C-alpha positions as a printed Julia matrix, in Angstrom:
459×3 Matrix{Float64}:
 171.1   44.36  -34.2
 172.57  42.07  -31.52
 170.21  39.23  -32.44
 171.28  39.49  -36.09
 174.93  39.61  -35.1
 174.46  36.48  -32.98
 173.07  34.72  -36.06
 176.11  35.84  -38.04
 178.4   34.68  -35.23
 176.8   31.24  -35.13
 177.04  30.83  -38.91
 180.6   32.08  -39.0
 181.67  29.71  -36.24
 180.58  26.67  -38.27
 183.69  26.48  -40.48
 185.91  26.6   -37.41
 184.02  23.67  -35.85
 184.29  21.76  -39.11
 187.98  22.6   -39.46
 188.77  21.61  -35.87
 187.62  18.06  -36.54
 190.23  17.81  -39.28
 193.2   18.95  -37.24
 196.19  16.67  -36.73
 199.11  17.24  -34.39
 201.34  20.13  -35.54
 205.06  19.61  -34.98
 206.54  21.74  -32.23
 208.21  24.87  -33.57
 209.74  28.02  -32.18
 207.46  30.23  -34.29
 204.15  31.02  -32.63
 201.28  33.48  -32.68
 202.59  36.51  -30.81
 200.56  39.38  -29.31
 201.94  42.84  -30.02
 201.13  46.07  -28.18
 202.08  49.66  -28.84
 201.99  49.19  -32.6
 200.63  52.66  -33.41
 197.32  54.48  -33.83
 194.51  52.18  -32.69
 191.33  54.23  -32.23
 188.98  51.23  -31.84
 191.17  49.22  -29.47
 191.89  46.25  -31.73
 194.31  43.55  -30.65
 197.28  42.74  -32.88
 198.85  39.33  -33.31
 201.84  38.5   -35.47
 203.14  35.27  -36.96
 206.73  35.21  -38.21
 207.92  31.77  -39.36
 211.19  30.3   -38.11
 212.71  30.92  -41.54
 211.47  34.21  -42.95
 212.32  35.25  -46.5
 214.92  37.99  -46.96
 212.2   40.1   -48.64
 208.97  38.54  -47.34
 205.41  39.05  -48.44
 202.96  40.26  -45.78
 199.47  38.75  -45.36
 196.79  40.51  -43.31
 194.42  37.72  -42.2
 191.07  38.95  -40.84
 188.78  36.74  -38.73
 185.02  36.24  -38.94
 182.31  37.53  -36.55
 182.63  35.87  -33.17
 186.14  34.76  -34.01
 189.58  35.74  -32.85
 193.16  35.79  -34.09
 193.81  32.46  -32.37
 190.67  30.87  -33.81
 191.52  31.69  -37.41
 195.22  30.88  -36.87
 194.47  27.42  -35.48
 191.31  26.75  -37.47
 190.1   27.36  -41.01
 192.89  29.82  -41.83
 195.68  27.5   -40.8
 196.69  26.54  -44.35
 197.92  30.14  -44.63
 200.14  29.46  -41.61
 201.66  26.25  -42.96
 202.27  28.04  -46.27
 204.04  30.84  -44.37
 206.35  28.21  -42.9
 207.1   27.0   -46.44
 207.4   30.34  -48.25
 208.69  32.58  -45.48
 206.04  35.3   -45.4
 204.78  37.22  -42.37
 201.14  37.24  -41.16
 199.4   40.07  -39.28
 196.18  38.99  -37.54
 193.93  41.82  -36.28
 191.42  40.93  -33.56
 188.15  42.76  -32.87
 187.48  43.41  -29.17
 183.87  44.69  -29.2
 181.4   42.22  -27.69
 180.22  40.72  -30.99
 183.83  40.27  -32.17
 182.86  41.67  -35.59
 184.81  44.26  -37.55
 183.23  47.64  -38.22
 182.58  48.02  -41.95
 179.47  50.17  -41.41
 180.1   53.51  -39.72
 181.32  56.62  -41.55
 184.66  56.47  -39.7
 185.17  52.88  -40.85
 184.47  53.68  -44.49
 186.96  56.52  -44.93
 190.7   56.21  -45.41
 192.44  57.09  -42.13
 188.97  57.8   -40.72
 189.57  56.49  -37.23
 187.77  53.17  -37.62
 189.01  49.57  -37.46
 190.84  49.94  -40.76
 193.0   52.7   -39.25
 194.23  50.33  -36.53
 194.83  47.54  -39.03
 196.98  49.81  -41.17
 199.06  50.67  -38.07
 199.69  46.93  -37.75
 200.78  46.79  -41.38
 203.18  49.69  -40.85
 204.59  48.01  -37.73
 205.33  44.78  -39.61
 206.77  46.59  -42.61
 209.26  48.47  -40.45
 210.57  45.34  -38.74
 210.66  42.6   -41.37
 211.91  44.19  -44.62
 208.55  43.44  -46.23
 208.32  43.54  -50.03
 205.96  46.5   -50.63
 204.75  44.88  -53.86
 203.49  41.82  -51.98
 201.28  43.15  -49.18
 197.97  41.27  -49.43
 194.81  40.73  -47.4
 192.3   37.91  -46.94
 189.36  37.3   -44.64
 186.24  35.26  -44.01
 182.69  36.64  -43.5
 183.13  39.84  -41.42
 186.81  39.53  -42.34
 185.85  39.29  -46.03
 183.85  42.5   -45.71
 186.89  44.15  -44.12
 189.06  42.71  -46.93
 186.91  44.57  -49.48
 187.07  47.77  -47.41
 190.85  47.67  -46.91
 191.44  47.02  -50.62
 189.22  49.98  -51.51
 190.65  52.39  -48.9
 194.32  51.49  -49.31
 194.76  50.5   -52.98
 198.26  51.97  -52.89
 199.27  49.5   -50.16
 197.64  46.18  -51.08
 198.54  44.38  -54.29
 195.86  41.67  -54.06
 192.98  40.49  -51.88
 190.94  37.3   -51.41
 187.49  37.55  -49.78
 185.49  34.48  -48.67
 181.73  35.09  -48.28
 181.75  38.87  -48.15
 179.92  41.88  -49.6
 181.01  44.87  -51.71
 182.99  47.64  -50.02
 180.47  50.05  -48.53
 177.5   47.7   -48.81
 177.15  47.44  -45.0
 177.18  51.23  -44.53
 174.82  52.64  -41.88
 174.18  56.11  -40.49
 172.63  55.25  -37.1
 175.65  53.71  -35.38
 174.51  50.16  -36.06
 177.01  47.63  -37.43
 174.29  45.63  -39.19
 172.68  46.35  -42.57
 169.81  43.95  -43.28
 169.39  45.09  -46.87
 172.98  44.26  -47.65
 173.08  40.98  -45.75
 169.92  39.88  -47.54
 171.33  40.68  -50.97
 168.78  43.43  -51.59
 171.27  46.23  -52.29
 171.59  46.06  -56.07
 173.53  48.81  -57.85
 175.18  49.36  -61.19
 178.87  48.58  -61.56
 179.57  52.31  -61.81
 177.68  53.03  -58.58
 179.57  50.33  -56.69
 182.85  51.55  -58.13
 182.09  55.13  -57.16
 181.23  54.02  -53.61
 184.65  52.4   -53.28
 186.44  55.37  -54.88
 184.77  57.71  -52.37
 186.69  55.94  -49.59
 189.94  57.42  -50.97
 188.94  60.6   -52.82
 191.29  61.83  -55.5
 193.13  58.53  -55.94
 193.77  57.72  -59.6
 196.14  54.76  -59.38
 195.57  51.07  -59.81
 193.42  48.93  -57.49
 194.4   45.55  -56.04
 193.66  42.32  -57.86
 190.6   40.75  -56.24
 189.55  37.12  -55.72
 185.96  36.56  -54.55
 184.45  33.33  -53.15
 180.79  32.62  -52.32
 178.5   29.64  -51.73
 175.23  29.63  -53.65
 173.12  28.7   -50.6
 174.57  31.29  -48.22
 171.69  32.71  -46.17
 173.82  34.79  -43.77
 175.37  37.05  -46.41
 173.22  36.28  -49.42
 174.74  34.9   -52.6
 173.5   37.95  -54.54
 176.35  39.89  -52.92
 178.83  37.84  -54.95
 177.58  39.37  -58.21
 177.57  42.84  -56.68
 181.22  42.39  -55.6
 182.14  41.39  -59.14
 180.42  44.51  -60.46
 182.42  46.69  -58.07
 185.85  45.23  -58.73
 185.51  44.95  -62.5
 184.46  48.6   -62.52
 187.41  49.66  -60.37
 189.68  47.96  -62.9
 187.81  49.31  -65.92
 186.78  45.82  -67.07
 183.71  44.31  -68.68
 181.48  42.13  -66.49
 181.68  39.46  -69.19
 184.26  36.88  -68.13
 187.36  36.5   -70.26
 187.75  32.93  -68.97
 185.44  30.38  -67.32
 186.21  26.91  -65.98
 185.3   24.41  -63.25
 188.3   23.55  -61.04
 186.04  21.27  -58.98
 182.74  19.71  -60.0
 180.67  22.14  -57.9
 182.76  25.25  -58.67
 182.37  27.82  -61.41
 185.4   30.07  -61.74
 185.28  33.24  -63.83
 188.2   35.52  -64.6
 188.13  39.11  -65.82
 190.97  41.05  -67.42
 194.02  38.82  -67.37
 193.18  35.13  -67.28
 196.06  33.35  -65.55
 196.41  32.18  -61.95
 196.77  35.8   -60.84
 193.86  37.22  -62.81
 192.85  40.85  -62.41
 189.51  39.81  -60.9
 188.5   36.23  -60.15
 185.18  34.92  -58.88
 184.61  31.38  -57.58
 181.0   30.34  -57.04
 180.45  27.05  -55.18
 177.14  25.27  -55.7
 175.22  23.95  -52.71
 177.48  25.52  -50.07
 176.31  27.99  -47.42
 178.15  30.38  -45.12
 181.01  28.01  -44.37
 183.96  29.05  -46.5
 186.82  28.41  -46.77
 186.73  24.64  -46.89
 189.62  22.19  -46.99
 192.02  22.77  -49.88
 190.54  26.09  -51.03
 193.26  28.24  -49.49
 195.79  26.72  -51.88
 194.03  28.63  -54.67
 194.04  31.83  -52.61
 197.74  31.43  -51.8
 198.55  31.18  -55.52
 196.27  34.08  -56.44
 197.76  36.33  -53.76
 201.31  35.53  -54.91
 202.31  34.2   -51.5
 204.08  31.28  -53.17
 206.3   33.69  -55.1
 209.56  32.37  -56.52
 212.88  33.74  -55.44
 212.39  33.34  -51.7
 215.75  33.07  -49.95
 215.07  31.96  -46.38
 217.02  33.58  -43.57
 216.63  33.44  -39.79
 213.74  35.62  -38.67
 214.27  38.54  -36.3
 212.67  38.28  -32.9
 209.26  39.95  -32.74
 209.32  43.25  -30.89
 208.1   43.97  -28.31
 208.86  40.82  -26.35
 206.02  38.35  -26.75
 203.72  37.55  -23.9
 202.29  34.03  -23.59
 200.55  33.2   -26.85
 197.73  30.87  -27.74
 198.97  27.35  -28.28
 199.23  26.47  -31.91
 196.83  23.77  -32.87
 197.38  21.25  -35.51
 197.08  21.96  -39.21
 194.46  20.23  -41.28
 195.51  17.6   -43.74
 193.8   18.43  -47.02
 191.48  15.73  -48.21
 190.5   14.98  -51.73
 188.03  17.39  -53.24
 185.39  16.25  -55.69
 186.82  15.89  -59.14
 185.31  17.4   -62.18
 184.06  15.3   -65.02
 185.17  16.9   -68.26
 183.24  16.04  -71.35
 184.67  13.65  -73.86
 186.89  15.2   -76.46
 187.87  14.54  -80.08
 191.06  12.77  -81.0
 193.97  15.2   -81.28
 194.51  16.54  -84.75
 195.85  19.56  -86.57
 198.36  22.21  -85.54
 202.11  22.34  -85.81
 202.7   20.92  -82.31
 204.84  23.82  -81.1
 203.94  24.58  -77.49
 204.98  26.29  -74.27
 204.08  25.15  -70.77
 204.31  26.87  -67.39
 203.47  25.11  -64.12
 202.8   26.42  -60.62
 202.78  24.12  -57.56
 201.24  24.87  -54.17
 202.25  22.17  -51.68
 201.56  21.3   -48.05
 202.73  18.48  -45.8
 201.48  15.55  -47.91
 199.54  17.12  -50.76
 199.68  19.71  -53.52
 197.73  21.42  -56.25
 199.26  22.26  -59.6
 198.11  24.63  -62.33
 199.53  24.15  -65.84
 199.17  26.78  -68.58
 199.48  25.44  -72.14
 200.18  27.84  -75.01
 200.05  26.99  -78.71
 203.19  28.68  -80.08
 202.74  27.16  -83.52
 201.42  28.8   -86.66
 198.2   26.8   -87.01
 195.36  25.78  -84.72
 195.4   22.67  -82.55
 192.05  20.86  -82.63
 192.09  18.36  -79.79
 195.19  17.9   -77.65
 196.89  15.54  -75.25
 199.55  16.85  -72.91
 201.9   14.18  -71.56
 204.26  14.72  -68.63
 206.18  12.76  -66.02
 205.21  13.14  -62.37
 208.01  13.02  -59.79
 208.22   9.78  -57.83
 205.73   9.54  -54.97
 203.15  11.89  -56.51
 199.67  10.53  -57.26
 196.86  12.57  -58.82
 193.62  12.38  -56.83
 191.46  14.68  -58.97
 191.82  17.2   -61.75
 190.05  19.92  -63.7
 189.76  21.07  -67.33
 191.19  17.73  -68.58
 191.05  13.98  -67.94
 194.2   12.42  -66.47
 195.47   8.87  -66.98
 197.19   7.13  -65.3
 197.38   8.85  -61.9
 201.18   8.56  -61.5
 204.34   8.1   -63.55
 203.95   9.15  -67.18
 200.56  10.91  -67.24
 198.5   12.06  -70.2
 196.03  14.94  -69.77
 193.4   15.01  -72.54
 191.36  18.11  -73.26
 187.79  18.54  -72.1
 184.98  19.1   -74.58
 185.11  22.88  -74.19
 188.85  23.61  -74.44
 190.13  21.33  -77.19
 190.77  24.05  -79.78
 193.83  26.26  -79.4
 194.37  28.96  -82.01
 197.94  30.12  -82.67
 199.07  32.05  -79.61
 196.08  30.88  -77.54
 196.41  29.38  -74.07
 194.39  27.18  -71.78
 194.87  26.26  -68.14
 194.44  22.85  -66.53
 195.27  21.54  -63.11
 195.13  18.73  -60.6
 195.4   17.87  -56.93
 197.82  15.17  -55.84
 199.32  13.49  -52.82
 203.09  13.23  -52.4
 205.58  11.46  -50.14
 208.02  14.34  -49.79
 208.83  15.35  -53.37
 206.54  18.25  -54.36
 208.48  19.2   -57.52
 206.88  20.06  -60.84
 206.4   17.44  -63.58
 208.99  17.15  -66.34
 209.19  16.14  -70.02
 206.06  17.88  -71.32
 204.87  16.98  -74.81
 201.77  18.19  -76.64
 200.41  15.72  -79.19
 203.82  14.07  -79.11
 205.84  17.27  -79.65
 208.24  18.5   -76.98
 207.16  21.72  -75.25
 209.38  24.48  -73.95
 208.92  25.15  -70.22
 208.81  28.69  -68.84
């Protein structure tokens, strides 16, 4: 078991090494990663760290951010999870970072205690951390979310299954279905699961998750799943098994309601609702191994989790309690670099339809970059066959790549022209496009939207 865990540790450490080469100096700030003791029931002796930004929202969201095998709270805070931290500074949410203390620094998602609600495993200690933060920071109970990488992704699945009445959404990078790593011999390693050899029906996976909280009949969290196709540490086959589990828990078909390619190597599928905060979302990345998340990907997770929620009214944050002891020094945050752009197929010239339209836009920004998703709805009475959406970018914004449309020019008055697969919009139908851009300080949404020359309403 230890040899296998060392392999997992080495693979999981790779993204941190990659991320550390991208770090630039982070401005000094009063907010820091703070250790907390005496937070409540903690049967497996986890460490708790807390990050509260200098300006916390009056009713903040709460993110539980779970590290990978061999990692630590400080490693994920300063490394490949740091985009969550810079977003917390912007949007005013609070982050709880559990830390495993067993020698392998992996979370237990295998033993019977770990796979039962309030069973006395790692998840019990993590939920004590959640309760601690909720009591002190006026957390919005409708916006408690969880995300993790590798071992943390496995724990993300387990927490969402065991505490569906607490978490509203989850985002798991390179994980396995809840319960897949179960063992009965005290080992924390399941070779069948890691190798992608545990294949079950959607109903069987759903029942395994439901058994973690017997008798529960309410809704389950929205789930976003990420996996690289060449992952040999936690095999890519687990991605499909996760989708089976979460579509079953939501009573959905395994046939996607929406498919697109936000980046050239990505395939994104959505189940149930089809917007930015879909019921279930899967993102498969071609040619990538056990090294997620990569630069820029957390912007999509932040939007999916609702951490960029509107209506945030910043107010000074209360001091963490108990008094902090010396904390790990914050390291610099990575500057997102351009991701590969997709190459949409050529499309027909716009024709048909009444031109009536509605547009909604969502921006996720960081220090000098942003991503933007734009939903276009045909509110007219006849179909649109081929479309061009024109809009004006704020000064200083320049598009570096885009998806589900071609964009020209890259700044000023831009026209987005449909791809070959999304040019037809029936009355009432919608499509979603998006782009990544740099900015010089103004991260506002575009203005003056027109579809085929007709002015759109903006919601």
